[in-house]
C-alpha positions as CSV (number, residue, x, y, z in Angstrom):
1,M,-26.6,45.8,-5.8
2,K,-23.8,48.2,-4.8
3,S,-20.5,46.5,-4.0
4,V,-18.7,47.0,-0.7
5,P,-15.6,49.3,-1.0
6,P,-12.3,47.5,-0.9
7,T,-11.3,49.3,2.3
8,L,-14.2,47.6,4.1
9,S,-14.5,44.3,2.2
10,W,-11.5,42.6,3.8
11,R,-12.7,43.6,7.2
12,F,-16.0,41.9,6.6
13,V,-14.3,38.7,5.5
14,F,-12.0,38.9,8.5
15,G,-15.0,39.3,10.8
16,I,-16.8,36.3,9.2
17,G,-13.7,34.2,9.8
18,A,-13.6,35.3,13.4
19,V,-17.3,34.5,13.9
20,L,-16.7,31.0,12.4
21,G,-13.7,30.4,14.6
22,L,-15.6,31.4,17.7
23,S,-18.5,29.2,16.8
24,V,-16.2,26.2,16.5
25,L,-14.7,27.0,19.9
26,M,-18.1,27.1,21.4
27,M,-19.2,23.8,19.8
28,R,-16.0,22.0,21.0
29,R,-17.4,22.3,24.5
30,Y,-20.2,19.9,23.7
31,V,-18.3,17.3,21.6
32,P,-16.7,14.6,23.7
33,E,-13.0,13.7,23.2
34,S,-12.4,10.4,21.3
35,P,-12.0,7.4,23.7
36,R,-8.8,6.5,21.8
37,W,-7.3,10.0,22.5
38,L,-8.3,9.8,26.1
39,L,-6.7,6.4,26.5
40,I,-3.5,7.6,24.9
41,H,-3.4,10.5,27.3
42,A,-3.9,8.2,30.4
43,Q,-7.5,9.1,31.0
44,K,-9.0,5.6,31.2
45,G,-11.9,6.6,33.5
46,E,-13.1,9.3,31.2
47,A,-12.7,7.0,28.1
48,E,-14.8,4.4,29.8
49,R,-17.5,7.0,30.6
50,V,-17.6,8.2,27.0
51,V,-17.9,4.7,25.7
52,S,-20.6,3.8,28.1
53,E,-22.6,6.9,27.1
54,I,-22.3,5.9,23.5
55,E,-23.3,2.4,24.2
56,E,-26.4,3.6,26.1
57,Q,-27.4,5.8,23.2
58,V,-26.9,3.0,20.7
59,A,-28.7,0.5,22.9
60,E,-31.9,2.6,22.5
61,G,-31.7,2.2,18.7
62,R,-29.7,-0.5,16.9
63,P,-26.9,-2.8,18.2
64,L,-23.2,-1.9,17.9
65,P,-21.3,-3.4,15.0
66,A,-19.0,-6.2,15.8
67,P,-15.3,-5.1,16.3
68,E,-13.1,-5.8,13.3
69,G,-9.8,-6.4,15.1
70,T,-7.7,-5.3,18.0
71,I,-5.9,-2.1,18.6
72,R,-2.9,-1.7,20.9
73,L,-2.5,1.7,22.4
74,H,0.5,3.0,24.3
75,V,0.4,6.0,26.7
76,R,3.3,8.4,26.1
77,D,4.1,12.1,26.3
78,H,5.3,12.6,22.7
79,T,5.7,10.9,19.4
80,P,9.3,10.0,18.6
81,W,10.8,11.6,15.5
82,H,11.7,8.3,13.9
83,E,8.0,7.2,14.0
84,I,7.0,10.5,12.3
85,W,9.7,10.0,9.7
86,D,8.6,6.4,9.1
87,A,5.0,7.4,8.7
88,M,5.9,10.2,6.2
89,T,8.4,8.2,4.1
90,R,7.0,4.6,4.2
91,Q,3.4,4.3,5.5
92,Y,1.9,7.4,3.9
93,R,4.5,8.3,1.2
94,E,1.9,9.3,-1.4
95,R,0.0,11.5,1.0
96,S,3.2,13.2,2.1
97,L,4.3,13.8,-1.5
98,L,0.8,15.2,-2.3
99,G,1.0,17.6,0.8
100,F,4.5,18.7,-0.1
101,S,3.6,19.4,-3.7
102,L,0.6,21.4,-2.7
103,M,2.7,23.5,-0.3
104,V,5.4,24.1,-2.9
105,S,2.8,25.0,-5.6
106,K,1.0,27.4,-3.2
107,R,4.4,29.0,-2.4
108,S,5.3,29.4,-6.0
109,F,2.0,31.0,-6.9
110,T,2.0,33.4,-3.9
111,T,5.5,34.7,-4.7
112,Q,4.7,35.7,-8.3
């Protein structure tokens, strides 16, 4: 099998990425938003509709699992910086350190 010349190979890879991106955009039209996301963004009616559709589909097959606890949601326009900082430094410290170390290591390899 003959290889593709370097002047064209990067274009093929770029085109494949574009096709994948466009296919994701097309599929997003048919996937409903999460009811939690809808509630946070003050779209209670739409959230109720999505949940009722899911319940109808599940009622045809097996019953819904029992809820494990309660969730409190607050509608707001943005997330305050102190909550982001708290999540990064206290709640998810290990994940934050892992993400930071991966970013630093990628940066050090790309500059060599």
